[in-house]
C-alpha positions in Angstrom: 44.0 189.9 170.1 41.5 188.6 171.7 38.4 190.5 172.8 36.9 190.4 176.3 33.4 191.1 177.8 33.0 193.4 181.0 31.0 194.9 183.4 28.0 196.2 181.4 27.0 192.6 179.5 23.6 192.5 178.8 23.3 188.6 178.1 21.3 189.2 175.5 23.4 187.5 173.4 23.6 189.3 170.0 26.7 188.5 169.9 27.0 185.5 169.8 24.5 185.5 166.7 27.1 187.4 164.9 30.7 185.5 166.1 31.8 183.6 163.4 34.1 180.6 165.3 31.6 180.5 167.8 33.9 182.1 171.2 31.4 183.1 172.8 29.4 181.1 175.6 27.3 179.9 177.0 24.8 180.2 173.6 21.0 180.1 173.9 21.1 176.9 172.9 23.9 175.4 176.1 22.4 174.5 179.5 24.1 177.8 181.4 22.4 180.1 179.5 20.8 182.3 181.8 22.2 180.6 184.5 25.7 183.1 184.2 26.2 186.3 185.2 27.8 187.5 182.0 28.6 185.8 178.6 32.2 185.1 178.1 34.8 185.3 175.1 37.9 182.1 174.7 40.6 183.7 174.7 42.1 181.0 172.5 39.3 180.9 169.9 38.8 184.8 169.2 40.1 186.0 166.1 40.3 189.3 166.3 37.6 190.3 164.0 35.8 192.3 166.5 32.3 191.8 165.0 30.9 190.8 168.6 31.7 194.4 169.3 30.5 195.7 166.7 27.2 194.1 167.6 26.6 194.4 171.4 23.8 196.9 172.2 25.3 198.3 175.4 29.4 198.4 174.9 30.5 195.9 176.7 33.0 194.2 174.6 36.4 195.7 174.2 40.3 194.3 172.9 41.5 193.1 175.8 44.8 194.9 175.1 42.6 197.8 175.6 41.3 197.2 178.9 42.4 199.8 181.3 42.0 200.2 185.1 38.7 198.3 186.8 38.4 197.0 183.7 41.8 194.9 183.2 39.9 192.2 185.5 37.6 191.3 182.7 40.9 189.4 180.5 41.2 187.2 183.6 37.6 186.4 184.2 37.0 185.7 180.6 39.2 183.2 180.7 38.6 181.8 184.3 35.2 180.6 182.4 37.4 178.4 179.6 40.1 176.5 182.4 37.9 174.1 183.3 35.6 173.8 180.2 36.3 171.0 177.2 36.9 172.5 173.7 35.0 171.2 170.9 36.1 168.7 168.5 37.0 170.7 165.4 35.1 171.1 162.3 36.9 171.4 159.3 34.8 174.8 158.1 35.3 178.6 157.2 33.6 179.7 159.8 35.5 177.2 162.1 32.0 175.8 163.5 29.0 174.0 162.3 26.0 175.9 161.5 22.5 174.8 162.3 19.6 174.0 159.9 17.6 177.7 159.5 14.6 177.6 161.9 12.0 180.3 162.0 10.2 179.5 164.8 8.4 182.8 165.3 7.0 184.0 161.8 3.6 183.9 160.2 2.7 182.2 156.7 3.8 184.8 154.0 -0.5 185.2 153.0 -1.1 185.6 156.6 -3.4 189.0 156.6 -1.2 191.7 159.1 -2.2 191.6 162.6 -2.8 194.7 164.7 -0.6 193.9 168.1 -0.6 196.3 171.4 2.6 196.1 173.6 2.0 197.9 177.0 5.3 199.1 178.7 8.3 200.4 176.8 10.9 199.1 179.1 13.2 196.2 177.8 10.5 193.4 177.4 8.2 195.3 175.9 10.9 196.4 173.2 11.5 192.9 172.7 8.8 191.9 172.5 7.9 194.5 169.7 11.3 193.8 167.6 10.6 190.3 167.6 6.6 191.2 165.8 8.5 193.9 163.5 11.3 191.4 162.8 9.4 188.7 161.8 6.0 189.3 160.9 4.4 192.1 159.2 2.5 192.9 162.3 1.5 196.3 163.3 2.5 197.3 166.8 0.8 199.7 169.3 3.0 200.8 171.8 1.5 202.4 174.9 3.1 203.1 178.0 1.0 205.1 180.8 4.0 207.6 180.9 4.6 209.9 178.5 7.9 209.1 177.2 9.6 205.6 176.6 12.0 203.8 177.9 10.9 201.9 181.4 13.6 200.8 183.3 16.3 201.8 180.8 15.7 205.4 181.2 14.6 204.8 185.3 15.9 202.0 186.6 19.3 202.3 185.7 22.3 204.1 187.9 23.0 207.5 185.7 26.8 206.4 185.7 26.6 203.2 184.1 25.6 205.4 180.4 26.9 202.1 178.8 24.4 200.2 179.9 21.5 202.8 178.7 22.8 202.3 175.2 20.7 199.5 174.7 17.7 202.2 175.1 19.3 203.6 171.9 19.0 200.2 170.0 15.4 200.1 170.8 14.6 203.5 170.1 15.3 203.1 166.5 11.9 201.0 166.5 9.9 204.1 167.8 9.6 206.1 164.7 8.9 202.1 162.2 6.7 202.4 159.4 4.8 199.7 161.2 4.6 201.4 164.9 2.2 203.6 166.4 3.1 204.7 169.7 0.4 206.2 172.6 2.2 207.3 175.4 0.4 208.4 178.8 -2.2 206.0 178.2 -2.8 204.1 181.8 -4.9 200.9 181.5 -7.1 200.8 183.7 -7.5 204.6 183.8 -7.6 205.9 180.6 -8.5 202.6 178.9 -10.1 199.3 179.9 -8.3 196.0 178.7 -11.7 195.3 177.7 -11.6 198.0 175.0 -7.7 197.7 174.3 -8.8 194.2 173.2 -11.4 195.4 171.1 -8.9 197.1 168.7 -6.3 194.8 168.5 -5.7 191.1 167.7 -3.5 190.6 170.3 -2.2 192.7 173.4 1.3 191.7 175.4 1.4 193.1 178.6 5.2 194.6 180.0 4.4 196.2 182.7 7.2 194.9 184.6 7.1 194.4 189.1 6.4 198.7 189.8 5.6 198.1 193.7 8.8 196.5 196.2 8.6 194.2 198.7 7.9 194.8 202.9 10.7 194.7 205.3 7.6 193.6 207.4 9.5 194.9 210.8 8.8 197.9 212.9 9.0 201.5 212.3 9.4 200.5 208.5 7.1 203.4 207.6 8.9 205.9 209.9 9.9 209.1 207.9 13.2 208.2 206.6 12.0 205.0 205.5 12.5 204.5 201.5 12.6 201.7 199.3 15.7 201.1 196.9 12.6 201.8 193.7 11.9 205.3 195.2 15.6 206.3 195.4 16.3 204.7 192.0 13.0 206.7 190.9 14.6 209.7 192.3 18.0 210.2 190.9 16.9 209.0 188.0 14.3 212.0 187.4 10.7 209.9 187.2 8.3 212.0 186.7 5.9 210.5 189.7 8.8 210.4 192.6 9.4 214.3 194.0 12.3 215.7 194.1 12.3 215.9 198.3 11.5 211.3 197.9 15.0 210.7 199.7 16.0 212.7 202.4 20.1 212.7 202.8 20.6 214.6 206.1 22.2 211.6 208.1 25.7 211.1 208.0 24.9 207.5 207.8 22.9 205.1 205.5 21.2 201.4 206.3 20.3 199.5 203.4 18.3 196.6 203.5 20.0 194.2 200.9 23.0 193.1 198.9 21.6 192.8 195.3 22.9 194.7 191.9 20.4 198.1 193.1 21.6 197.7 196.8 24.9 198.5 195.0 23.8 201.2 193.3 22.1 203.4 195.5 25.5 202.9 197.7 27.3 204.1 195.2 25.7 207.0 194.2 24.8 208.5 198.1 29.0 208.2 198.4 30.3 208.5 195.2 31.9 212.0 194.5 28.8 214.3 192.9 31.6 216.0 190.7 31.3 212.0 189.0 27.8 212.5 188.6 28.0 215.5 187.3 28.5 214.5 183.4 25.8 212.5 183.4 22.1 212.2 183.0 20.9 212.1 186.8 18.4 214.1 188.4 19.0 217.9 188.6 17.3 217.7 191.5 19.2 214.9 192.7 22.7 215.9 191.9 21.7 219.4 193.6 21.0 217.4 197.1 23.9 214.9 197.0 26.1 217.7 196.8 24.8 219.2 200.2 24.4 215.9 201.4 26.2 214.1 204.8 26.0 210.6 204.2 29.8 209.2 204.6 28.5 205.5 205.2 26.6 203.3 203.3 25.8 200.2 205.4 25.0 196.9 203.0 23.3 194.6 205.0 23.2 190.7 203.8 21.1 188.0 205.4 23.4 185.4 204.7 26.8 184.9 204.2 29.5 186.7 201.2 29.5 183.2 199.5 25.4 184.0 198.7 25.2 187.6 198.0 22.7 188.4 195.6 25.3 191.3 193.6 26.8 190.1 190.6 30.8 189.6 190.7 31.2 192.7 187.8 29.4 195.1 190.3 31.0 194.0 193.7 34.5 194.6 191.4 33.0 198.3 190.2 32.5 198.6 193.8 36.2 198.2 194.8 37.6 200.6 192.5 35.3 203.5 193.1 37.2 206.7 193.6 37.7 208.5 197.0 35.0 205.3 198.9 36.5 202.6 201.0 35.0 199.0 200.9 34.5 197.9 204.1 33.7 193.9 205.0 32.5 193.6 208.9 33.4 190.7 210.3 32.4 191.0 214.0 30.9 187.7 212.6 33.3 184.9 212.7 31.8 183.5 209.6 32.0 185.9 207.5 36.0 186.0 207.6 36.0 182.1 207.5 33.6 182.2 204.2 35.9 184.6 202.6 39.1 182.9 203.2 38.0 179.4 202.6 36.0 180.3 199.0 38.3 179.1 196.3 39.6 181.3 193.2 36.1 182.4 191.4 33.6 181.6 194.0 31.8 184.9 194.8 33.3 185.1 198.1 36.8 185.4 196.6 36.1 188.7 195.6 36.5 189.7 198.8 39.9 189.2 199.6 42.2 191.4 200.2 38.7 194.3 201.2 39.7 195.5 204.4 38.2 194.1 207.6 37.1 195.3 210.3 35.1 194.5 213.7 33.2 197.6 213.1 31.7 200.1 216.3 28.4 201.1 215.5 28.5 203.4 218.8 30.9 205.9 216.9 30.0 208.2 214.1 31.0 207.9 210.7 34.9 209.3 210.1 34.3 212.8 208.7 37.1 212.4 206.5 36.8 209.5 204.3 33.3 208.0 202.5 32.6 204.2 203.0 30.2 201.5 202.4 30.3 198.9 204.7 29.5 195.1 203.6 27.8 193.4 206.8 26.7 190.0 206.2 24.7 187.2 208.7 22.9 190.3 209.4 19.0 191.3 208.9 16.9 194.5 209.9 14.5 193.7 213.7 13.1 197.1 213.8 13.1 200.6 212.6 13.8 202.9 215.8 12.9 206.2 215.8 9.8 208.8 217.4 9.1 211.1 214.2 12.1 210.2 211.7 14.3 207.3 211.7 17.2 207.6 213.7 18.6 203.8 213.6 18.1 200.2 212.7 18.2 197.6 215.2 19.9 194.1 213.6 21.0 190.8 214.2 24.2 189.5 215.2 26.3 187.2 216.4 26.6 185.2 219.4 28.2 187.4 221.5 26.2 190.1 219.7 23.0 189.2 219.1 21.6 192.2 218.2 23.0 195.5 216.9 21.5 199.0 217.0 23.3 201.0 213.8 22.3 204.8 214.1 21.2 206.4 210.7 18.9 208.6 209.7 18.0 206.6 206.2 16.6 203.5 205.8 16.4 201.8 202.1 14.2 199.1 201.5 16.3 197.1 198.5 14.6 193.7 199.1 13.2 192.9 196.0 10.6 194.6 193.4 6.8 193.3 193.3 4.2 192.9 190.4 1.0 194.8 191.1 -2.1 193.8 189.1 -4.1 195.5 186.0 -7.2 195.4 185.8 -8.9 192.8 183.7 -6.1 190.4 184.5 -5.5 187.7 186.3 -3.2 187.9 189.3 -0.7 185.8 191.5 -0.4 187.4 195.3 1.8 184.9 196.2 4.2 185.5 193.2 3.2 188.6 192.3 2.6 188.2 188.6 -0.2 187.5 186.1 -0.8 183.4 185.8 0.3 182.1 182.3 1.0 179.4 179.9 4.6 180.1 178.0 2.9 183.9 177.8 -0.5 183.1 177.3 -2.6 184.6 179.8 -5.0 181.8 181.7 -8.9 182.9 181.0 -8.2 186.2 178.6 -8.3 185.8 174.8 -5.5 187.4 172.9 -4.0 189.1 176.2 -0.2 187.9 176.4 2.7 188.5 179.5 6.2 189.4 179.3 9.2 190.6 181.1 8.7 190.7 185.0 4.8 190.6 185.3 5.0 187.5 183.6 8.4 185.7 185.8 8.8 187.6 188.4 11.1 190.6 188.7 14.4 188.0 187.9 16.8 189.1 185.0 18.7 191.3 184.0 18.1 193.6 180.6 19.0 190.6 178.1 17.0 187.7 180.1 14.1 189.5 178.4 14.8 188.9 174.4 14.0 185.2 175.3 11.5 185.7 177.4 9.8 187.7 174.3 10.6 185.0 172.1 8.8 182.5 174.1 5.4 184.4 174.5 6.0 186.1 170.3 5.8 182.0 169.4 2.8 181.3 171.3 1.0 184.6 170.2 1.9 184.0 166.2 1.2 180.0 167.3 -2.4 181.1 168.2 -2.9 183.3 165.7 -2.1 180.3 162.9 -4.9 178.2 164.8 -7.1 180.9 165.1 -7.9 181.6 168.3 -7.1 184.8 168.3 -10.3 187.0 169.0 -11.2 189.2 166.0 -11.0 193.0 166.8 -14.5 195.3 166.3 -12.5 198.4 166.4 -9.7 200.2 164.1 -6.4 201.3 164.3 -7.6 205.2 164.4 -10.6 204.5 166.2 -8.3 203.4 169.3 -6.4 206.5 168.5 -9.4 209.0 169.2 -10.2 207.1 172.1 -6.7 207.3 173.6 -7.0 210.8 172.3 -10.5 212.0 174.0 -9.2 210.2 177.3 -5.5 210.8 177.7 -4.8 214.8 178.6 -1.5 214.2 177.7 -1.0 211.7 174.9 2.4 211.5 173.6 3.2 210.2 170.1 6.6 209.4 168.4 6.9 212.8 167.0 6.4 213.8 170.7 8.8 211.6 171.8 11.4 212.7 169.5 10.4 216.7 170.4 10.8 215.5 174.5 13.9 213.4 172.9 15.6 216.9 171.3 14.4 218.9 174.7 16.5 216.9 176.9 19.3 217.1 174.8 19.6 220.6 174.6 19.3 220.7 178.0 22.2 218.7 178.5 24.4 220.7 175.7 24.3 223.7 177.9 24.6 222.1 180.9 27.8 220.4 179.3 25.8 216.4 180.6 24.4 214.1 178.2 21.0 215.3 178.5 19.0 216.6 181.8 16.0 214.9 182.0 12.3 216.7 182.2 11.3 215.2 185.6 7.2 215.9 185.5 5.0 214.8 183.8 3.5 218.7 182.4 7.3 219.4 181.3 7.0 216.4 179.2 3.6 216.9 177.3 4.6 220.5 177.1 8.1 219.6 175.3 6.4 216.8 173.5 3.6 219.7 172.3 6.7 222.0 170.8 6.0 224.1 174.1 7.6 225.7 177.3 5.8 224.3 180.5 6.0 227.0 183.3 5.9 226.1 187.3 2.9 227.7 188.3 3.5 230.6 190.9 
């Protein structure tokens, strides 16, 4: 029986590397790699060995005959990818396909002295870079994060009802205690240590600081209370220590989310799903309490373009279609929406909306009191947020018959993308929100490199960072061999003392392990996988083996 890749595929191609019969595509060497929403297993070539399932970092691969519920669709989704593909020629080989000559593009000569490299950021981009360095060289790696806990977007950006995706964090965590790794958490570049001081103690510095800011809508009323970014909502329900427990007001029955990417769908799903289904996750305590008392009955997702151009992935939409107790509705007041769905060919994104209820929604009416629902409104963009002391409605564009509509809502969520911010000591491109670079090498700053969203912009999921990190590490090692890296003037021990003297909440690997034990113990008491510590003082206290008490 064949295996199938499902919704949580992270696209990092770990499964490709272990497949003995080359039945998973697209592979990193193929043109489609990085452009498809997920990887696919060829049901005709799969030999049912299970190696891919064992290797998958996010538990996305299962035997097709064991798929149940909403995952059953993925057997056909995997097969559809190969419907129009011409199979390659048969190869007389025990492995059924030709293996290329071994290559080691990211390595150092055996007699090369160990490099000391700092990686700033412990999310997927930083950890893929650290993993590459640790597995291919004898480098010593210092992991730095401005928060006193590691994880980045794996910890604070993945929706709590996607525990399999969070599994990538467990894969990265095995490097936290690596003998050649030193952790310096709770250290912010520009606040505690300058970029120049960091460079003086390391041969090279890899910046994996992400894109922590959000893009603006540029409409009147955007700054009213009740208008928040999707980044704030995601941080709020994930217990980010820099986002307050009261950051997201949930007193209204209707919420408007601008955008229809995966983050927008995550926000919509979490706001309307049964809180009981979230009670067994690691969602923030304050978010779970707020959702239990919330009045939200309807979330409207605004998409500027049509259903064929929606930014969400097919897998995330399929999950939305199967959300228990929640109706999915397409607002088809604009005739272009229904026409695009009806005309879409099988396999196209718009075709996934066939069978979804359509309704010319009357926005003058309040949401039904006995049902929760998500409304997809295409060909519509926000014009203005209305209100005096807080958001009470959103004016949006419509069709020719209804050029402008007013949607009553007490919460407006901006989900139109993330944006990088300048880092002291590095150049910054305001137009792209990234650090200018050449194959990861920062221009004009010797020994500085970038990886992840600060390098390429806020695009691509967890797995996209693997190839991105490989390129940057390859550039760094080539510079090392060429002798162009600056020589550090300080030692690792001196940097540790410097960081300790500057940071009031420095956390090392032992402290991080103590935080993990504390959160898991809290979770056992509550019948949950973990209960996150939601403030910096709580995290630091747990790292030091104490118990923080909130000031009276």
